[in-house]
N, C-alpha and C positions, 0 to 999 in steps of 0.2 A: 403164376407169373403175372401177366396183365390180363386184364378184362378183354380177351380176344372175343370177337362175335362168334356166336354159335352156342357157347354154354351159358353164357350169362344174359339174363333179361334186361339189364340196366347198366349204364357205365359206372365206373368207380367214382366214388365221391371225389370232389375236387380236392380236398385236403388228403384223401389218400393218394391220388395221383401224383401230387405235389411231394409228399412224404416218400413214395416209392420210386420216384423219377431218379434215373442216373444219367441221363442225357447231358446235364449241364457239366459233368466231368468226364463220362465215358466217350464223348464225342471226338476227343483226341485220339480214339482207336480206328477213326474212320479209314486210314490207308490200310491198317491190318485187316479190317472188317471187309474191305472191298477186295483186296488181295486173295483172302480165302474164298470169298464168293466167287472169283473169277475162276479159281482153281476148282471149285465145287462144280460151277456150271460145265466147264471142260470135262471133267470126268463124268458127269450126268450124261453129257452127249456121247463121250467114248463107250459108254456102257449101254447105250440106247434107251435110257430112261427119258431123256428128252431129246428133240431132234437137234441136228447141227444148226438148222435156222434159228431155233429157239434159243439155242446157246449164244449164236451171234447176236441176237437182239439183246440178250440179257448182258453180254459183254459190252456192248456198245453202250446200254444204259448206264452200267456200273462206271465206265470210263467217264461218260459225260456227268454223272453225279460227282466223281471225284474231283473234276475240273470245277463244278460249281462251288463245292466246298472250299476248294483252294483259292477260288477268286472271290469268296465272301458272298456268293449269291444263293448258297443252298437255304431252301426254306425250312429250317429247323422248327418243328412244330412242339409246343409244350405238351400236348396230350400224347405224342408218342414218346414213351418212357425211356427209351435207350436208343444208342447209335444203330444198333441191329434193325429194330423197327423203323427208324427214321430212313435208313437207307432203303430197306424193303419197301416201304410205302412209296417213296419216291421212285423206285424202280417200276412199281405197278404203274405209275402215272406215265413215266416215259417209255417203257417197253411193253405195256398191255399185257395181255394174258399171259404172254412168256414170263413176265416178271412173277406172276403168281406160282409159277413152277420151280423157282430157285430153291425153295425151302425144302424141296423134296429130298428125302432121306438125311435130314438135317434137323438138330434142335438147337434152340438158342444156348443150351447147355453145352453142347460140344463146341458151338460157335464161338462162344466167349472164351472158352478154355482155349482155343486155337489163337484167338485175337491177343490174349493175354501172353501166350508163349511167343507169338511174333514179336509183340512188343518188348518183351524180356530180353529176347535175344538181341534185338537192336540196342537196347538199353546197355547190355553187358559190352557190345562192341564199343558204344560211346563212352561207358566208363573205363574200360581199358585204355582207350585212347587219351582221356583225361588224366589218368594216372601215369602214363608215360610223359605226357606234357610236363607234369609236376616233376617227375624223376629228372628230366631233361634239365629243368630249371635249377635242381639241386645239383646236378653235375656240373652245370656251367658255373655255378657260384663257388662250388668247391674248387673247381679246376683254376677259377681266377684268384682264389685265395689259398693255394695248396701249401704254402709256407706259413700260413697264420697260425699261431700258438694261442690255446685258450685254456682256461681250467676246465677239467672235467669234474663233474659233480657227482656225489651220492647225497641222498638226504637233502639235496641243495646245499650242502656244504662242500667247500672246496676239498677235492680229493687228489687227483694227480694231473698233470699236464696232458693234453691231447692235441692234436691237429684240428683245426676246425673242419678241415675237409673229411676227416674221419668221423667227426660229429654228424656232420650233413649225410654222409653216406650211410648212418645209421637209419635215418629215414628213407633213403633209397631202398634199403634192405626190407623195412617195414612194407613200403608201397609195393615191392616186389612181390611180397607174400599176398598182398590184397590182390594183385593180378593174377596170381596163381588161384586164388579163392575164387574168382570170377569165372576164370577158365573152367574150373572144375564144375562149378554151378552150372555152366553152359552144358555140360554133358546131361544134366537131368532137365534142362530146358528143351533140348534138341529131341523132343518126342512129340509126335503128331496125334492129336486126340480126335480129329474130325472123323465122323463114322461111328462114334459111340452112341449117338443120339441123345435122347434125354437121360438114358442110364443103362439101358439094356442092348444097346446096338441098334441097327436099322434093318428093316425088312425089305432091303432091296439089294440087288447084286451090284454092289459098289466096288471100287477098286482104291483100298486105302493105299496100298504102296504107290500107286500112281499119284495120289495126292501129296504124299509125303515127298516124292521127288520133285513135283511141281513147286512145293512150298520150300524146298531145301531142307527138310528134316531128314536125319539119318535113319529113324526108324519110327514104327508106329505104337501107340499104347497097346499094352498087352490085355488090359481089363477095362470094360467100359465103364463100370461103377467108379472105378479110381479115376479113369481119365476126366470124367466131368467133375468130380469133387476134389481133385488134388489141387493144392495150392501150396505144396512143399517148395515149389521152385521159386515162388515168389518170396517164401519165408528165408530161403536159402540166400537170395540177393539180397534181402534186407539184412540178414544177419552179417553178410560180407560187407554191406555198405554201413553197418553200426561198427564193425570193427576198423573199417576204412576211415570213417569219421573220427573214431577215437584217435587214430594216428594222426590225422590233421589237426585235431584239437591240441595234441601234445606239443606238434610242431608250433601251432599258434600260440599256445602258453608259453613257450620259450622265447618267441619273438615280442610277445608282450613284456616279458621280463629283461630281455637283452636291450629292448629300446628304452627302458627306464632310465632316468638319470642316475640311479643307484648302480647300475651295470654300465650302461652306455657302450655296449658291444657293437651295436648296429644302429643305422638309421633307416627307418621306413620311408620309402618315398612319398612326396607329398600327395601323389596321386591315390596312394593307398592309405591314407590318414585323413583325420578330420579335426578341425577346431573345436574350441569350446565357445559356448554362447556368452559366457561372462568373463572368462580367464584368456586374455589375448596371447599369453605365452604358450599355450597348450597345443600339443601336437598328439593326438590320440590314436592309438593302434586300433581303431574301431573295426577294420576288417578282419583282423586276427581274433578280436573279442567275439565278433558275430560267429566267424567260424567255429570257436569254441562252444557259443550259445546254441548254435543250430544243431550240434551233436545231439543234444537232448531230444530234439523234436524226432530225428531219426531212430533214436533208441525207443521211442514211444510208439511210432508207427509199427515197429517190429513187435513189441509187446501187445499192441492192439490186434494185430493180426493173429498172434499167437492165441490170444484170449478169444477171438472169434472163432477160431477153428477147433479149440479144444474139446467142444461138447457136441460137435455135429454129427448126426447119425448118416449114414450113406443114403442117398448120394447127394444130389444137388440141394442146397437150402438157400433161401434168399439171404440169409445173413452173409453169404458170400459176395454179394454186391459190396460190402464194406471192405473187400480186398483192394479197390481201386485207388480211392482218393489218398490214403496214406502211400500206397506204393508209388503213385506218380509223384506225391510230394518227396519221397525219398529219393527217387531218382533225380528230379529236378534239383533238389538241395546239395545231393552229393556232386553232381556235374558242375553245378554253379560255383561249389566251394573249392573244387579242384582247379577250375579255371581261374578263380581269383587268386587263390594261394600260389599258383604258379607265376602269376603276373607280379605278385608282391615280392616272391622270392627272386624272381628275375631282375628286380629293379632295387634290390636291397644293397645297402651300402655297409660294409664291414669297417669298423674302426680298429684296425690291426694293432695299433699302439696301446689301445685301452685293453684289449684282451690279452696282450702279452704282458703288461703290467699287473693284471689280475692273476695272470699264471706265475708271476714271480712273487706275488705277495704271500705272507704267512709261512706256513708250514708244508707246503705242498710237496716237498722232496723228502719228507719223512719216511715214506715206503722205501724210496731209493736208499737212503741211509740205512735202513733196516736190511735191506739187500746186500748193501756193501758189507755189513758185519758178517752176514751168511757167507759171503764168498771169502772171507778172512778165516772162516771156520766156526762161527757162532751158530747155534740152533736159532731157528727162526722165531719160535716163541721167546727165547730169551733176548734176541735181537730186538723184537717188538716192545718189550718190557724196557729195554735200555733206551730206546729212542722215544718211548712215551715219556720217560723220566727227563730224557733231554728236552723234549719240546715243552714239558712243564717249566723246565729250569729257564728255558730261553723266553718264555712267556712272561714269567716273573721278572726276569730282567729287562723285558721290554725290547728284546732282540729278535731279529731273525735268525735262522740256523746259519745263514751264511756269514753273519756277523760275530759269530763265536770264535774265539781263540782256539787253536788246537788244544792248549792245556785244558780248557774247558771242556772239550770233547773228552779228553782222557780222563777226566774226573768220572765218566760214566762207563769207559771201557778202555783197556790198554790196547785194544785192537785198532783204534782210531789211529791214523797217520796222516801225514800231509796230502796224501791223494785223495782224502775225504773232500777236500775243495774242488776236485775235478768233477764232483756230482753238480749238474746245472740242469736246468729245463730241456736244454738241447740233448744232453747225455741221456736223461730220463726218456726222451721220445726215442732215441737211437736204440737203447737196449730193448725196446719191446719189439723185436724182430721177430714176431711169430706170425703165423697166418692168422689174419683178422686183427692184428695189433696196429698201434698208431704209429709206428716207427714210418718215417717219410717214404723209404721205398715200398713197404708194403702197403701204404695208402695210395702211393703212385699206380702200383698195379691193381690195386682195388677200383681205383677211379677208371682206369682203362677197362677193366672188365665190366663195369658198370655202363661204360659208354657202349660197348659191344652189346650188353642185354637191352638197353634203351633204344638201340637203333632197330631192333626187331619189330617195332611197330605194335 
């Protein structure tokens, strides 16, 4: 690790010190580092490894250091390579000889493993809160537009009519699975590694269960080698984050499409759009585009850490310092994207007239007409072929299906009767009265269920 006095006869080269330093980015772990050190000092005193007076001096020093950092008065020194050494060095200055005893029965290997678990635990809480915020924005938009009809698409081609609320609730479901993934990840994060030492455990009578309770962990790690070299929990968060960003990117892509002049389904609020430097008429969906673009960097961080970890022998290796910058950026990017997307969705203006016109265009009711023939006794595959020919005929004539005479319908099947004209966008929605379907009653119940889920926090 660092050139700690004792083993080395000269300090590290300045280039080496600069190359290996992590303080510029791991300084954000100061709260977790101090929290872990406070618990460690209490445990050392409880076990009689240090005196109560020494533990009190350590605690007072650590709390004063935290105050210095938060007030911007902490003397970060470039020669101290990481936040752990920076805090310990300052502790020795403010607490004297007692500060030198804090690192008893501890290594920086289990110390950093602890700090990263504490940080990830907090990050999961913040992430779930952000996901809930976006869910609530989607619910509010769906509730305010619960009767709005739009075309549903497959292959970005008009397919069947759906309610806009049904479409928005699809994203609610995606985000709900993201929440479940992060909650599941928390089970693996919730393991206390302190006491593993550098790799083999420590040669002191420590109380790891006491430390776990003090730090809010449900259990302690079972293998010291694994505890100091495990970064699975970071990979798991990053994998869940990558999936979450994929979901956000899909929503962002739809908002980009829907806000275009060609679709004109929604208008993005001025606060979430930008103009052009040369074209005064432009209103660009830059927030949505950036959400789409930032997804790639989150994917990249996951791939980078997987690549870092794939060839490492047990136990700790300095390569693992590379776990932090990408992870921090993943957390920051995901949280910022969730927040800005929630704001954009909350202020979105839906153009219900345009979505309805789009749903009434073309041959969107073709499947309903095929179903009509099935209910009259036709086999579905035959009905599918009949309606396919009917659509081709109407397209050649430049007519909508609703513009065909009954005599024209009967050219394709004698089963057609006057009631074929009862097939409308509204009837198409109404008949899809199945669990998970787009029928208004089903969507209303789904919306109520989503509200209950989002209220859980």
